[in-house]
N, C-alpha and C positions, 0 to 999 in steps of 0.2 A: 952224818949218817944216821944218828940216833933219832932225829926229828927234823922238823922243818927249820930251815935257817931263818932267823928273824929278819934278815935283810931281804930275803926273797918272798917270804910269806905274804907281806902286804905291799911289796915293792918299795919299801922305805927302809932307810937305815937308821942308825942310832942318832943321826943328826936331826931327826924330826922335831924335837922340842926347840932346838936352836933355830931351825928353819921357820918354825911357826912363830917364834918370838920376832924374828927378822921381818916376817910378813906382817905381823901385827904392828910393828914399828913403822913399816912403810905405809900401811893403811892409816895410821894415826897422823903421820906427817902429810899425807895427801889431803886428808880431811882438814887438818890445821891450815894448810896452804889455801885450800878452797875457802875456808872461813875467813882467812885474812883478806883474800880478794873481795869477798862479799862485804866485809866490814869497811874496807877502803872505798868500795863503790857507795856504800851507805853514807860515809862521811861526805863524799862529793855530792851525793844526791841531797842530803840534808842541807848542805851549804848552799845549794842551788834551789832551795825551797821545793824539792821533790819534782823538779822538771824532768829528770830522767824517768821517773815512774810514770809521769803523765805522757811523755813522748814515746817511751819504749816498753810500757807495761801492757799486760793483757787487761782489757776492760770487758766485764761481763755484758753479753748482749751485743757486742760490737765485733762482727766477724772480720772487719778490717784490721783489728789488732791481733788476730790469731797468729800471724807470722812472728810476732814479738814473744811468743812462748819460749823461744830460745834465750832471750835476755831476761825473762821474768824471774828465774831463780836467783838472780843477782840483785833484784830490785825489791825494796821494802818501803812501805808507806809510813812507818814510824819506827822509833827506837824499840818500843814494846814488841812490834812485829818481828824485827830482826832478832831480838833477844829470845823470843819464844821459838823461833825457827832454828836458832844456833844450838841450843841446849842438846837436842837429841842427836846431832850429827856426830860428835866425837865418841860418845858411848857406842853408837851403832857401828862405827868402824872397828872397835875392838871386840864387841860382842859377837860379830860375825865370825871372826877368827876363833874366838873361844868356843862357839858352838861347833865349828868344824873340827876343832881339836877334841872336844868331848865326844863327838860322834865317831871319830877315827880311833880313839883310844879305848872305847867301850866295847 
């Protein structure tokens, strides 16, 4: 009666931090699983002298390879290429949740 109830004010209860941690964990594991798949594809691609990249990658200037845009995120032309693409993925999964939490708590 004396003021707004914390659970109805924002439509959220006291479990918000726990829920946000659970969501961040899920995002981390999804990104980790995605990266594991990408690295396994890279192992196979490298062992086959990058035939997967040649056969199923997007080639600039060749419109015939445009449908391969769906397979392109999984294909890399070198170990340096996959390393540089892998680094930003895990922090981005957790920073998105952190930004949402900061915005909702402020």
